[in-house]
C-alpha atoms as one frame of an Amber mdcrd trajectory, in Angstrom:
protein
  91.448 114.495 124.266  94.497 116.160 123.955  95.894 113.820 127.021  94.527
 111.074 125.445  96.528 112.166 122.165  99.967 113.020 123.767  99.737 109.708
 125.689  99.401 107.632 122.763 102.276 109.563 121.408 104.516 109.090 124.218
 103.836 105.420 125.091 102.348 104.073 121.822 106.290 103.934 120.474 107.044
 102.201 123.971 104.309  99.574 123.598 105.637  98.612 120.335 109.001  98.237
 121.273 107.442  96.080 124.077 105.416  93.721 121.782 108.630  93.268 118.968
 111.673  92.551 121.939 108.962  89.988 123.477 108.797  88.816 119.632 112.330
  88.024 119.460 112.395  86.484 123.392 109.210  84.161 122.296 111.297  83.047
 119.215 112.821  79.628 120.277 114.373  77.746 117.074 114.777  74.515 118.991
 117.786  73.087 117.097 119.840  71.327 119.838 122.378  73.272 119.570 122.386
  76.497 121.798 125.012  78.618 120.110 122.981  78.179 116.627 119.591  78.990
 118.155 121.170  82.012 119.792 122.287  83.116 116.075 119.090  82.726 114.535
 117.186  85.037 117.190 119.988  87.356 115.965 119.534  86.185 111.868 116.488
  86.958 112.813 116.671  90.634 114.760 118.853  91.826 111.616 116.785  90.569
 108.843 114.151  92.557 110.068 116.154  95.704 109.718 117.964  94.707 106.359
 115.521  92.125 104.712 117.146  92.713 101.125 120.173  91.918 102.641 118.696
  88.640 104.453 117.799  87.267 101.050 120.357  87.714  99.420 122.325  86.052
 101.720 119.974  83.321 101.693 120.181  83.423  98.311 123.023  83.656  97.171
 125.612  81.570  99.399 122.307  78.868 100.440 121.202  78.203  97.082 117.556
  79.443  96.687 115.870  81.339  94.358 114.985  84.987  96.004 111.584  84.217
  95.458 111.232  81.616  97.707 113.120  83.033 100.486 110.794  85.686 100.282
 107.507  83.116  99.587 109.368  81.334 102.983 109.085  84.632 104.708 105.741
  85.301 104.210 104.371  82.174 105.472 102.541  82.212 109.231 105.519  80.909
 111.676 108.078  81.266 108.997 111.498  84.112 110.629 114.114  84.439 109.196
 115.665  82.165 111.609 113.981  79.333 110.277 114.395  80.374 106.368 118.602
  80.575 107.017 118.548  76.977 109.227 116.819  74.858 106.776 118.370  76.176
 103.738 121.950  75.262 105.800 120.619  72.196 106.427 119.717  71.474 103.094
 123.023  72.675 101.865 124.930  70.730 104.914 123.132  67.639 104.412 122.599
  66.859 100.828 119.069  67.824 100.679 117.029  70.427  99.041 115.441  73.057
 100.770 111.848  72.541 100.027 112.976  69.085 101.368 113.681  70.439 104.480
 110.928  72.625 104.284 107.926  69.979 104.244 109.524  67.469 106.698 108.972
  70.695 109.098 105.277  71.039 107.825 105.117  68.006 108.763 105.536  68.335
 112.010 105.812  72.377 112.719 105.968  72.256 116.543 108.369  70.667 116.597
 112.266  72.030 116.671 114.487  72.183 114.339 116.132  69.418 116.327 113.587
  66.999 115.619 113.121  67.905 111.705 116.716  67.782 111.352 116.820  63.894
 113.346 113.760  63.098 111.036 116.392  63.960 107.929 118.901  61.490 109.637
 121.043  64.669 110.877 121.712  64.519 114.677 123.266  68.024 115.978 127.052
  68.250 117.032 128.499  66.259 113.847 128.793  66.649 110.053 126.030  68.881
 109.109 125.847  70.504 112.383 129.082  72.172 111.809 128.995  72.414 108.276
 125.652  74.584 109.532 127.367  76.708 111.912 130.204  77.872 108.763 127.439
  79.148 107.017 126.021  80.805 109.711 130.008  81.922 110.512 130.261  82.844
 106.408 126.482  85.089 106.632 128.113  87.213 108.941 130.809  87.755 107.785
 129.716  89.131 104.734 127.273  91.223 106.880 130.180  92.689 109.002 128.641
  91.542 112.239 129.573  90.332 114.934 129.171  86.941 115.682 127.196  85.411
 119.106 129.308  84.484 122.097 129.938  80.966 121.547
């Protein structure tokens, strides 16, 4: 029995860490912009460590209430990167965050690129440039280094 307890104590942290790493590796925002995808995965990691700071950022700078951001994070399948992108895309494209969230709900399996297309937003154009600016601003607020371009 002591051997089993010792093995569990020794192995459990690495098993949990591997599961978290695999889940992070599985997150594919599919925005149509590789840099934004990398940044959203990193934002997701950041929010896991600093959830209050993440919610403050989205609320203060991307124009949604704390409660709405927290409610989105509590929804199955919604990651912090998704919340940041939805609200940044909304702000960049003159939609409300709720409209962007509703567009994603219509085809949850679609990537963000398809959601953006449904909202008449195309990767590489003005709205995506403003999303990139919002991401850069968040990193500056967090004093966090940007992902490589």
